[in-house]
C-alpha positions as CSV (number, residue, x, y, z in Angstrom):
1,M,6.4,6.4,-0.8
2,R,7.5,6.8,-4.1
3,F,6.5,9.8,-6.9
4,D,7.8,10.1,-9.8
5,R,7.5,10.0,-13.8
6,A,6.8,6.6,-15.4
7,N,8.9,7.7,-17.4
8,P,10.8,10.5,-18.9
9,T,8.1,10.3,-21.7
10,A,4.6,8.6,-20.5
11,V,2.0,9.9,-21.3
12,A,-1.9,8.7,-21.1
13,S,-2.1,7.0,-24.3
14,D,0.7,4.7,-23.5
15,F,-1.5,2.5,-21.3
16,S,-4.5,2.2,-22.8
17,S,-7.2,4.1,-24.9
18,V,-8.2,7.8,-23.3
19,P,-11.2,8.3,-22.3
20,E,-13.1,11.8,-22.7
21,G,-11.9,14.4,-20.3
22,L,-8.6,12.9,-20.0
23,A,-5.7,14.1,-22.6
24,A,-3.7,11.8,-24.8
25,D,-0.8,13.7,-24.0
26,A,-1.3,13.8,-20.3
27,P,2.1,12.7,-18.5
28,V,1.6,10.1,-16.4
29,Y,3.2,9.5,-12.7
30,R,3.7,6.4,-10.7
31,L,3.2,6.0,-6.9
32,E,4.7,3.2,-5.0
33,V,4.2,2.3,-1.7
34,V,7.0,0.4,-1.2
35,N,7.8,-3.1,-0.1
36,L,10.5,-3.3,2.9
37,V,10.6,-7.2,1.9
38,S,13.2,-8.1,-0.4
39,G,12.3,-11.9,-2.0
40,G,9.2,-12.6,0.0
41,H,7.7,-13.4,-3.3
42,F,10.0,-16.9,-3.5
43,E,10.0,-16.8,-6.8
44,F,13.4,-17.5,-7.5
45,G,14.1,-20.1,-4.4
46,Q,14.2,-19.2,-0.7
47,T,15.4,-16.2,0.8
48,G,15.2,-15.2,4.3
49,T,16.3,-16.5,7.0
50,W,14.3,-19.9,8.5
51,A,14.9,-21.3,11.7
52,G,12.7,-23.4,14.9
53,S,12.1,-27.5,15.3
54,G,9.6,-27.5,12.8
55,T,10.5,-28.1,8.9
56,A,10.5,-24.8,5.6
57,V,11.3,-25.7,2.1
58,P,10.9,-24.2,-0.9
59,D,7.9,-25.4,-2.9
60,S,8.1,-24.4,-7.0
61,Y,4.4,-25.4,-8.1
62,S,1.5,-22.8,-8.5
63,R,-0.1,-23.0,-4.9
64,I,-0.6,-19.3,-4.2
65,T,0.9,-17.2,-6.7
66,G,3.3,-17.5,-9.3
67,T,5.2,-20.6,-9.3
68,G,7.4,-20.4,-5.8
69,S,6.4,-20.6,-2.0
70,M,7.4,-22.2,1.4
71,R,6.0,-25.4,2.8
72,L,5.9,-25.5,6.4
73,D,5.1,-27.9,9.0
74,A,5.5,-28.6,12.3
75,E,4.5,-31.1,14.9
76,S,2.8,-30.3,18.2
77,A,5.2,-27.8,20.6
78,R,7.4,-26.9,17.6
79,D,8.1,-23.9,15.8
80,I,9.2,-22.5,12.9
81,L,10.7,-18.5,13.1
82,F,11.1,-16.4,9.5
83,T,13.3,-13.9,9.5
84,P,12.9,-11.8,5.7
85,A,15.5,-10.3,4.0
86,T,14.9,-6.2,3.6
87,L,15.5,-3.7,1.2
88,A,19.3,-2.7,1.1
89,G,20.1,0.0,3.8
90,F,16.7,-0.1,5.4
91,T,16.9,-0.1,9.2
92,S,13.5,-0.4,11.8
93,R,12.9,2.2,14.4
94,A,11.0,1.3,17.6
95,A,9.0,4.9,16.9
96,V,7.7,3.5,13.9
97,A,4.7,0.5,13.4
98,Y,5.1,-1.4,10.0
99,A,2.0,-3.2,8.5
100,V,2.5,-6.8,7.6
101,F,1.3,-9.2,5.4
102,F,1.3,-12.5,3.3
103,R,-0.5,-15.3,1.7
104,F,-1.0,-19.0,2.8
105,S,-2.5,-21.8,2.0
106,S,-3.4,-24.0,5.0
107,G,-5.8,-27.2,5.9
108,D,-4.5,-27.0,9.3
109,P,-5.1,-24.5,12.1
110,F,-2.0,-22.5,12.8
111,V,-0.8,-18.9,14.8
112,V,1.7,-16.7,13.8
113,K,3.2,-13.8,15.4
114,S,5.2,-10.7,14.4
115,G,7.4,-10.0,17.6
116,S,5.0,-9.8,20.4
117,D,2.2,-9.4,17.7
118,S,-0.2,-11.5,17.0
119,L,-1.3,-11.5,13.4
120,A,-4.9,-12.4,12.0
121,L,-5.8,-15.0,9.6
122,D,-8.2,-15.3,7.3
123,F,-8.8,-19.0,6.1
124,N,-11.2,-17.8,3.8
125,S,-9.0,-16.0,2.0
126,G,-5.9,-16.5,2.7
127,L,-4.6,-13.7,3.9
128,A,-2.4,-13.2,7.2
129,S,-2.1,-9.4,8.5
130,G,-0.9,-7.6,11.1
131,L,1.4,-5.0,12.9
132,F,5.1,-5.4,13.6
133,S,6.4,-3.2,16.6
134,P,10.0,-3.4,17.1
135,A,11.1,-2.6,21.0
136,A,14.3,-1.0,19.4
137,D,15.9,0.5,16.5
138,G,17.6,-1.5,14.1
139,D,15.2,-4.8,15.4
140,N,14.2,-7.5,12.7
141,C,11.3,-8.5,11.8
142,R,10.7,-12.0,12.9
143,F,7.0,-14.5,11.6
144,Q,6.7,-17.3,14.5
145,F,5.1,-20.3,13.3
146,E,3.3,-22.5,15.7
147,P,0.4,-25.1,16.0
148,E,-2.7,-23.4,17.0
149,S,-2.2,-25.5,20.8
150,I,-0.6,-28.4,21.7
151,G,-1.1,-31.7,20.8
152,L,-2.0,-30.1,17.4
153,S,0.3,-29.7,14.3
154,F,0.0,-28.5,11.1
155,S,1.5,-30.0,7.9
156,A,1.5,-28.8,4.1
157,L,1.5,-24.8,5.1
158,Y,2.1,-23.1,2.4
159,V,3.4,-19.5,2.7
160,D,4.4,-16.2,0.0
161,D,4.1,-12.7,-0.8
162,F,5.7,-11.0,2.5
163,T,5.6,-7.4,2.3
164,M,6.1,-5.0,5.1
165,A,5.2,-0.8,5.1
166,K,5.2,2.3,7.2
167,S,1.9,1.8,9.1
168,G,0.6,5.4,8.9
169,G,1.8,8.3,7.3
170,M,0.8,6.6,3.3
171,T,-0.4,10.0,1.6
172,L,0.3,12.3,-1.2
173,R,-0.2,15.2,0.2
174,L,0.0,19.0,-1.6
175,R,-0.8,22.2,0.2
176,L,-2.1,25.3,-1.4
177,R,-2.3,28.6,-0.4
178,P,-4.9,31.0,-1.9
179,S,-2.0,32.4,-4.3
180,E,-0.8,28.9,-6.1
181,T,-3.8,28.4,-8.0
182,T,-3.9,29.6,-11.6
183,H,-7.3,31.1,-10.3
184,R,-6.9,32.2,-6.9
185,L,-8.1,29.9,-4.2
186,E,-11.1,31.7,-3.0
187,P,-14.0,30.4,-0.6
188,G,-16.5,28.3,-2.1
189,T,-17.3,24.6,-3.9
190,W,-14.4,23.0,-5.2
191,E,-13.3,19.7,-6.6
192,F,-10.2,17.3,-6.5
193,R,-10.1,15.0,-9.2
194,V,-7.2,12.7,-10.7
195,W,-7.0,9.8,-13.2
196,V,-6.1,6.3,-12.3
197,H,-4.8,3.6,-14.3
198,A,-3.2,-0.1,-13.0
199,D,0.2,-0.1,-13.6
200,P,1.4,-2.5,-15.9
201,S,4.9,-3.1,-15.0
202,A,3.7,-4.8,-11.5
203,D,3.5,-8.1,-11.5
204,A,0.6,-10.4,-9.3
205,D,3.8,-12.5,-8.0
206,G,5.9,-9.8,-6.9
207,S,8.7,-11.0,-9.0
208,A,9.0,-8.3,-11.9
209,G,9.0,-5.9,-9.5
210,P,6.0,-4.4,-6.9
211,Y,2.7,-5.9,-6.6
212,P,0.3,-4.1,-7.9
213,L,-1.2,-1.5,-5.6
214,D,-4.6,-2.6,-4.8
215,S,-6.7,0.8,-4.0
216,L,-6.0,4.1,-3.0
217,S,-8.4,7.7,-2.3
218,V,-8.5,10.9,-3.0
219,N,-9.6,13.6,-0.3
220,M,-8.9,17.0,0.3
221,G,-8.3,18.7,4.0
222,P,-8.1,21.8,6.0
223,V,-5.5,23.8,6.9
224,G,-4.9,25.9,10.0
225,E,-7.8,27.9,10.6
226,S,-10.0,26.7,7.1
227,T,-12.9,24.5,7.4
228,L,-14.3,21.9,5.1
229,A,-16.2,18.6,4.5
230,A,-15.4,16.9,1.1
231,D,-16.9,13.4,-0.1
232,S,-13.7,11.8,-0.8
233,N,-13.6,8.8,-3.4
234,I,-11.9,5.1,-3.6
235,Y,-10.2,3.7,-6.4
236,S,-10.4,-0.2,-6.3
237,A,-8.2,-2.2,-8.8
238,A,-10.5,-5.0,-8.8
239,E,-13.5,-3.1,-10.0
240,S,-11.7,-0.6,-12.3
241,T,-9.9,-1.1,-15.9
242,G,-8.2,1.6,-18.0
243,W,-8.1,5.0,-16.7
244,T,-10.5,5.1,-13.9
245,R,-11.5,9.1,-12.8
246,V,-11.3,9.8,-8.7
247,S,-12.4,13.1,-7.1
248,A,-13.3,14.7,-4.3
249,I,-15.4,17.7,-3.9
250,L,-16.7,19.9,-1.2
251,S,-20.4,18.6,0.4
252,S,-22.5,21.4,2.2
253,Q,-20.0,23.3,4.2
254,A,-18.0,24.4,1.1
255,L,-14.2,26.1,1.5
256,Q,-13.8,28.6,4.5
257,Y,-11.0,30.6,5.7
258,P,-10.5,33.6,8.0
259,R,-9.5,36.9,5.9
260,D,-6.4,37.4,7.0
261,Y,-5.2,33.9,5.8
262,G,-6.3,35.2,2.5
263,E,-4.5,38.8,3.3
264,A,-1.3,36.8,4.3
265,D,-1.5,33.9,1.9
266,E,-1.6,31.5,4.7
267,P,-1.7,27.8,3.6
268,V,-5.6,26.7,3.9
269,L,-6.2,23.8,1.7
270,D,-4.4,20.1,1.3
271,L,-5.1,17.7,-1.6
272,I,-4.4,14.6,-0.9
273,I,-4.0,11.1,-2.6
274,S,-4.0,8.2,0.5
275,C,-2.4,5.0,0.4
276,E,-3.5,4.2,4.3
277,D,-4.3,0.7,4.6
278,V,-2.8,-0.8,1.5
279,N,-0.5,-3.2,0.8
280,P,3.0,-2.6,-0.5
281,G,2.1,-1.7,-4.7
282,S,2.2,0.3,-7.5
283,I,-0.3,2.0,-9.4
284,L,-0.2,5.4,-12.4
285,L,-1.6,8.5,-11.9
286,A,-2.4,11.3,-14.5
287,A,-3.9,14.7,-15.0
288,P,-4.6,15.8,-11.4
289,E,-6.7,19.1,-11.1
290,L,-8.4,21.2,-9.2
291,R,-11.7,23.1,-10.1
292,F,-14.5,25.6,-8.7
293,R,-17.5,24.3,-9.1
C-alpha cells in the first residue's frame, strides 16, 4: 500500500464542493493498493509473455474497458499461457499469497489457473478472481487458459485489466496510547471518521495510472487487554459521489482497558482503514477524526 499527500498543496475544495463538516482547506491524502502487474490494461499494445498452443493477439476495439485487450482462441486440448510483466523490483515470496483479477468477455466456456490455483469465473459480470500462491520465492505468476473440457474449444475470448496485489494485510492502522490524543483517550464511547472521495487521477481502463479503488471500510480495534465492539462502515464508490463521510462507532461495549494500561500509557486502540479483498486502485482521504460521544 501507499499513503501520502495527493500533492503538497491539495485541499478538499480542490476536488468537489465541500459538504458541511469538512473544512475546505483540509489536507487531502491518497491511499493506493498497488497493482503489481505492469501494462495489464493493454491500452498501448501487448505486454507480458504469451505462449502455448493456442493463439493470443492484441485487439484495439472497445471490447471491455478502454480500447485495448487481448483476443484468445484455443482448440480442444490446447492452451494459452500468459506471464504478465510486473513492477520493477517486485519478487514474489513463497510465504505470501497474491490476489489476482482480470476482466473477460466470452460466449464460450473456459477455465483458467494461476499456478496450481483455479480462478473463479463469473460469466454474468465478466470478472475472474482468485489467488496466486508461489511455490518458491521468485516464482512468476502465470495464467493458463484452456477449453472447459476435452472436445470443446473457445474463440474470441477477450481478456483485459489484469491486476495482482498481496492478499491480506491491506490495512492502514494508527495505534494509539491514552496520551496520544488531544483529550486523553479515556474509557468510553468513541467515533472514528474520515472523508472519502474518488481519485480523479485514477482511470477505469488503467492507462493513465492506478485504477479507481472500489471500496474500503473504517473500523476500530482493541489492543492488548483492552476491549471494545465497534460498528464498522463501508465506502462503496458505486454508491457515492463527491466527499462522503465514513465512520466507525463503538457500540454497546465502549472502549475499556485495565487501569495499569492507562498508568503505563500502553497502546489501547487501533484506528483502521481496511482495503481487504479489494482490487488494486487509489482513493482520496481527508480530515480523519476521533471523537468522544
